[in-house]
N, C-alpha and C positions, 0 to 999 in steps of 0.2 A: 669688548666682542658686541658691536651693535645688535639693536633687538629688528627681528622681521614683523614689520604690525600685520595684524591678525588679517582675514578676512572681512570685509565691510558689511558691517548689519547693516538692516534694516530701522528706520527710528523707531517703530513696532515692537521690535524683537527683542527677548530677552538677552543680555551681552553675557556671551559666555565665551571665557578664554580658550582661543585658541587653542589644540592639542600638541602643536608644533613648538608652540610658545611652553611648554612646558616641559617636553622633554630636551626644549635648550637651555631652559635652567638647569634641568639637571643634569646634564654635561656638564656646564661650566663650573654648577657648585662641585662636583665630582673630580673634575681636572685641576681642579684648587686642593682640593683631600688630597688628589693623590701627591700631586708638587711638596706641598708642606712634609706628608709621612713620607717621601723621601729625605728630607731636611733630618728628621727623625731619626731616619735607619742609620744616620751615620753618627748622630751623637747616641745614640742605642751600641754600635758598634763599640764606641770607645769605653762602655760602661760593662756590657757580657754577651762575648757572640751568638749565643743563643736568643739573647731578648734583641737581638740586631736583625736576626735571620726571621722572629715573629713579626718584625713591624714590617720587614722587605715581604712575608710571605702573604699579611696583609693588603700591602700597596699592590703586588703582582696579581693578590685575588679580584682586587677593584678594576685593577687594567684590563685585565682576560677578561671580566663582566662587562666593560666598554666596549671593549671591541665587538662580543660579542652582539651586546643589544643594538651596536649600530649593523650587525651584518644578519641576527636573527633577531630583531626585536620583539617577533611574537612567540620566544622561546625563550628570552628572559626579561624578567618584571622587575619593576623597582620594590620589590618585597624580598629580592634576591639579594641586594646592595643591604638592605635592612637589615635581611637579618645577618647577612656576612662581617656588618659592623658591629652587630651587636655582640655575635658572636669572637669577634676579634680582641675588644672590650672584656668579653668573659675571660677567654685565654688568657690576656695581659696581667685581669686581674690574679688567676692564678698564679701566672709566674712571681707577681711582681709584692704581693698582697695587697689586703684591704687599706693598709698607713700610705698607699703611695698613689688613694686618690684616682685610679684611672676613670673611677664613674663619672669623671667632670666629663669627659667627653660625650656625656648624652647630653649635656645642655647644648651646645651646637649643632647637635641633630636635631633638637628641639625646634631650632629655627628654620635650619633647611630642609624640614621636612615639608612644611605649606607651601616650598617653591617646587618640589616635585610633582603636586597634584596636578592633575588637570581638573580639577573644579567643577566636577560633573555632583549630581543629584545627589549621588551618597557618598562625595569622596570626603564628608565630616566621619562617616564610619571607619574609613582607610585609615585616617588620620587619628582615631581615637584607638584604631588596633595596634597603630606604629607607637602611640604614647603609653599603650597600657603597658607593650611590651617593653617598652624600655624602663616603667617604672619598677615592674617585675624583675627584672635585671639589677635595679638597684637596690631591692629590698634583699634579694639574694646573696649580693656581693658586702652590704652593709650588717645583714640584720641572719644571717642563715651563718652557723658552722662549719663553713666549709673546709673541706680538710686539703690544708695547702703547704703537704709532705713535699710536692713538686717547686715549691717557689725556692728560685734563685739562692743562692748562699751571696748577699751582697753586702758588702762594709756599711758602717751607719753613715759614711759621706756620699757613698752611691747612693743611699737610698733617699737620701735629702735629694741631690744628683736630680732622680729619677721622678722625685716628687715636685719639685720645683720646674724639671719640664714640662711633667704632666699639667701643671696650673695654668704654668704660662701658656701652652698650648692649647688649652682646652678655653682659655680666657681669648687668645688669637683667634683663634677658628669662631670664638660664640660673635667674635665684634666683626670681623670681616663678612659674616653671614647676613650679621645684622643688616651691615651698611650694603651686601651686597643687594639682601630683601629691599630693601629703599629705594634701593637707586634703581631695580629691574622690573620694581612696583610702578616708581614712579614713570618712568619710560613706558611700560608698555599702558599704564591707563592715558598717559596723552597722548598716546597713537589712538586707544579707542577713543576716546575722544572728540579726536581728529578725526578719524571716520566717523562715526557718528556724524559731526555737524557735515560731514563732505554726502554722509548718506541723505541726511534734511534735506541738504540744500538741491539735490539731486533729484526727491521727491517734490519739490517744489516747483524745479523746472518741468518736471515730466507731467507734473498736473497744469499748467499754465500750456503748455505743449498740447496737451487734451483739449482743455476749455479752448485754444487758439483753434484746435485742429477742428472742433465741433462746430466752432462758428462758420468756419471757412469751408467746411461741409455742405452745412447747413443752409448756405447760401443759397449756391449754386441748385441745389436739389431745391430750394422754392422756385426756380425757375423751371426748373425741366418738370417739378409736380403742376404748377401752375398753367404750362402751357400746353401740357396733357390735358389737365380737367377742363383747357378753352376749347382745344382740340376734339375732345371728347363729346363735347356740346354742339357742334356748329357741322360736325361728317358727318356723313349715314353709308359710308362704306364701311362694309362687313371686315375686307382685308385690313384696311387704315383703322381698323377700330380693335381690330388683334393686336396689331403692331403698338395700338398706345396702350393695349392693356399691357404688354411687354416690357414698355418705358416706365409704366406706375408701379407694375411689378418689382422689375429692380431697382427703382427710385425708394421702393418703400425697405427693399433688402437694406439697400445703404444707411437710410435714415435709421433704420433698426438694429446697422450694427455703431452706428454713431452714436446711441441713444445707450446704448450697452458701456462702451468705453465713457461716456460722461457717468451714468449712474455707477460705473464702478470707480469711478474718480472719488463720485462725493462717498457713497459708501466707507471705500478705504479710510478720507479725510474725515468720516465721522461728523459730514451732513445732511446725510440723509435724512430726511423724515417722513412720516406718515401722516397722512390728514384723515379725517373723519368723516364718513357720510352715513343713510340711511339707505338702503337698498333691499329689494327680495333677492335673498340667498339664490332659491331654487331657479328661478329668471334668471337672474345674472349668470347661472354656469350654463344652462339652456342656450341662452342665446349665444354665450362665447363658442360652446360646441360647433354649433351651426356654422359659423363661420371658417370650421378645416375641413365643412364637405365635402367642397369641390377639389380641396388639394389631393383629400385620401383617396378619391374616386379617381381622376387622373393621374395617381401614383400604382392604381390598381388594388390600393389596400381595403381592407373590412374595417371601418370604426365606429368600435361601439361602444355608447353612452348607456351607463347607468344611475341613474341621477334620485336617490330615495325621496320620498312624499315629507319625508317629517323635514325636509329643509325649506319648506314653503314656510317663512320666516323670513321680518325686515330686522336685519341686523344694523352695526354698527363699525364699518370698517374702513379698509382703504381697500375700495374694490376697484382700482384701473392696478394697484400695486399685488392684488388677487391674484385678477387676471392674467398679471405679468408672469405672476410666478407659474400658473397651470398653461399657461400659453408656452413658458421657456421649456417645461418638460415634456406636454404633447409635443411641440415641436421638436425636439430633442428625439424622441419614440419617430416621430414622423421620417427624421434624416437618417436616421442608422436602421430604420427597418425597408427591405426589399420585397418580401415576401409575407404574406399570411394578416397581421390583424394587429391594429393597434384599441384599448380598451381602455376608457375611462372611468373610474366610478367614483360615485360620493356621496355621502352616506353620515347620519349622525349615529356618533358613539355614544353620546350621553345627550339627552335634552332637560332643561332644565323653566322655570317661567322665567330665571333674568338672562340664562347662556345656553347656547351649544356647543357641543364641539364636533367640530365638524373633519372628518376623516374622507382624504382625498389619496387616489391610488391611479396611475400609467401605467398599464400594461402592456409591452408590446413582443411580438416574433421576432424580434430584428438581432445584430450580432452577440449581443450579450455583450458586459465584460469579465474582463482576466482579474483575477485575484490580484493581482500587483497593479492592477488599475483603476481596484475600487477606494483606494485612499486618496486616488489624484485627480478623478472626478471633477471634484468639487473647488478644486483648484482656480486659479484666476489665470486664464489665456492658456487653460491643460483642453488636450483631444486626444482624444483615446484612440483615434483611427493614427496609425501611423506609416500606412503602403499606399499604393494609389487604391487598391481596392475597398479600402477602410477610410482612410483622410478624407472627411467632408468640409465644404467652408463652413467660414464661422469665422470668428474672433475667439472660441473657447470660453466665453463670459457668461454664457444663458444659466446652467448650473450654478456656477457661483455665484450671480448673482440672484440666484432662486433662495439657495439658501440663506443670503445673506437677507433676504426679505422677510425670509418667514424668521430666522431669529430675531427680526424687529419686531412679528406678531405673535414671539414667545413658542414658535414651532421649530423643528426642523426636519431638514429632508434628508429620510435616509431610501437605499436602494436594496435590494435582493436580485441579482444578478448570477449567474452562469456562462460561460462562455460558449457563445455559438447556441444558447438555447433561450433567449429571449432576455429582459429587465422588467423588476417591477419597483418604480419608486412610488414613495407617499411619505405623505406627513398628517400632522394632525395638528390644529390651533382651536382654541378656542374663541367664539364671540360672541360680543351681548346680544342681545334680541332686546328690541328697542317695545317699549310696554305701549303703544301704539293702536287704533286702528290699522288693520289691512290696507284699504283704500285710502286712508288718507296720506300713506307714506310710497304709493306705487306712482313713479314719475309719471303725467298725465301726455300722452298722445298729443302731438301740436300739429298745425294742419299746416303743410305741404307747401302751400299758395308760396310764390318767389316773395321774396323780402325785396321790398318797393322803400328807396331813400329817397324819394321824389324833393326836392326842397330843404335838401342837408346839404349844406357847405360844410367841406372837409380838406382839411390840411395834410398833406401827406408829404413829411420830412423822410425821403431815403436816399443813401448816395450811392448805391447798387443800381444803374441803370434799366437792367433786366426787371429786376424786383420792384421798380418804380412802374415799369410800365405795365406789368401783369397785375398789381394792385391797381393801379388805373383802371386799369381795362374791365376789372371783379366792380368797383364802386360804381363806374360809369354805368354797366351794364344795368346795375340797381336805381339809376334815375339820380344819382347823385352828382351833385358839383365836386368834381377836384380841382384843389390848385395843388400842383406839384414842386418842390423846393429837395436839392439835391445835396445841401450841407446846412449846417448850424447857421452859420451866418445869414444864406440866404434866408434861412426861414425866422429869423429873429426881424430880419428888413422886411419880409413880407407882414409878420404880424402888427409892425409899425405902419405899415402903411394898410393893411385892412384889418379888424378885430371881427368882423362879426363870423367869424367860423362854428359851426355847431361842433366840429370835432376834431382832434389833433392827434394822428398819426406819425407816434416819433420814435424814428430807426435812434438805436442808443449811439452807437457806433457809428460816426459819421465824421471826416474830416474839417480842420477849423474850429469845430466848435461842438464837442459830441454831446449827445441826447441830455444825457445829468447834467451839463449846465445849461442847456438851453431849457429845462424844465424850473431850474432856478429863476431863468426871467419870466419864464409863462405863472409860473407859481407868485413871482411878485406882482406883473403886472398884468397878466390876462386870466385871473384864477378862475373868472366865471368860465373857460373853455373846459372842459372833458378833455385828457390826453392818457391815448393808450400809447403804453412803451409798443413799441415793433422790434421784437428781437430773435436771433436765431440760437441766444445762448438756452439753453435748458435751465430753469430756475428751482432752486428749492423752495421750501416755505419761508427762510430767512431772508434770500435774496427778493421774495415774492412781498413779505412784509415791508422792507426797506424799501421797495418802490411804491408802496402805498404811500408811507412815511413821506417821501419827496413830493409826491399829490399828484402820479399817476393815480387814474382810475381803475386801471387793470392793467392787462400784457394783452398782447397777442405774438403767439410763437410762429416761425419761420423754418420751416414750412406751415404754408397755412392751407385750409380747406375753405374753398370759395364760402360755403356756409357758414363754417367757424367765424370767418373774416365778418359777413353781414349780419349775423348775430348780435357780434358783438357791437359793433358799430351800433346797429339799430339801439341797444340796449342803452348806451350811454349817451350819445347822439339825441335823443326823441327825449327823453328825460330831463337835461340841463336847460336848453332854454328854445326859445320858439324859433319854427325853422323860418327861413327870410321868407317874404312874398315876393 
């Protein structure tokens, strides 16, 4: 009987055989027992009618249990079969006597029992109990003084025949079950390996799809955000500014979803790494909370903030990811709270000279979480709301990513909630305190004067015409001299014609010759020109370090803010070669 492959496991999941497969093995082996027992029935009938009745009774008992197991699986368990088989062997030993060696039937039972197990965490306990019962039965039959007064009055020839039948039958059962065990296990594990391979291939395809989609989404977003930024600076109508604000808000929302998908892919693939920077913990939390004030005001909610003065210390951690965790939790509370308040609290649980234990909580008066949903809210793509009144926009990744990031930081996100009575999300992490003077570690306020790139000649290689237009416009408004190329081949050709550029802004995904191959030529022949990678792909630390090893000075992510682009260009272009006169 062919095996039905089990459900496809994920690449990271523990391989657990399907329960249905164990059921199939059980029925297959039991039908073999019943079939051969019928053959034994006719042999026993030729020896003694009563013996035939017992063998037939055992066969009928097994057949009835099979039917009941099919019809009422909750009523009949495998232990019923084990007990029935052991009882049948004991009854036959009473009728035939110990010399008949009927206890040899326990050996095929030892082989077939593992086929019946569902391989759960406690399967070894179940198997040990079956083996112990069989061992006890052997000891009773062989070593205890049992009353065999009911033993059948058989001739010596009949006893020899019975013993021979029992030996041959037990041996035959054992061989058949061993072969069946090897065959079934081989087929089963082959099916598992095939499906694991398919699962891993599907994960690779999915991750590639997410990466490509992230790039495809971020590229047009770069045009939308860039155009909105440009219009915002060049119009004065209040109504038009409001519409531009809507465009920027929606763009940031889509960009956030794209970033969440790519972060999820990196975390799942184990590619996510944390950076370490020094920052003032209290100042960071205060500045971050201030960005939510308008959102809470627009929704008519009270936003309470309580930050402990003891957090006024310089710590070393990944401040961007810490803020991402807090923002995801606050954003979740804002989304699911229609009336009342949201309260953010941050305090120090313990503070020593070298480290501080940070406790953060977000309490809301929202819809709360039911008991059955508490275990689901941290799952990827999980959304509590399932009705039109509770379902909210989003990919269902915010809390999942927050939990994953906190685990990388050595913490754990927890929730205390009751449906319709609000929720409190909280976590604790330990951060190292930097032993330097307070003033030396604070970021210095820089002048807000416009960045001037006058005298700098910049080569922009970008195949997307909209991105090229916006990038060129931003650089030209900063007084830079810009030369534009739309693919790798024309970029190299332009460098052959003139190589007095102060900086190259190089898109990594271009037709004909991509940015990586162009960079090899730049490194070989134009190494004096600093080159910035221009990409819509989110970079992890390994990828970023790889770009640096290939010769890139730094990278600019799309969509970009004009100030960020100009600052990066100014920092690298002005340090390398003198501007043209």
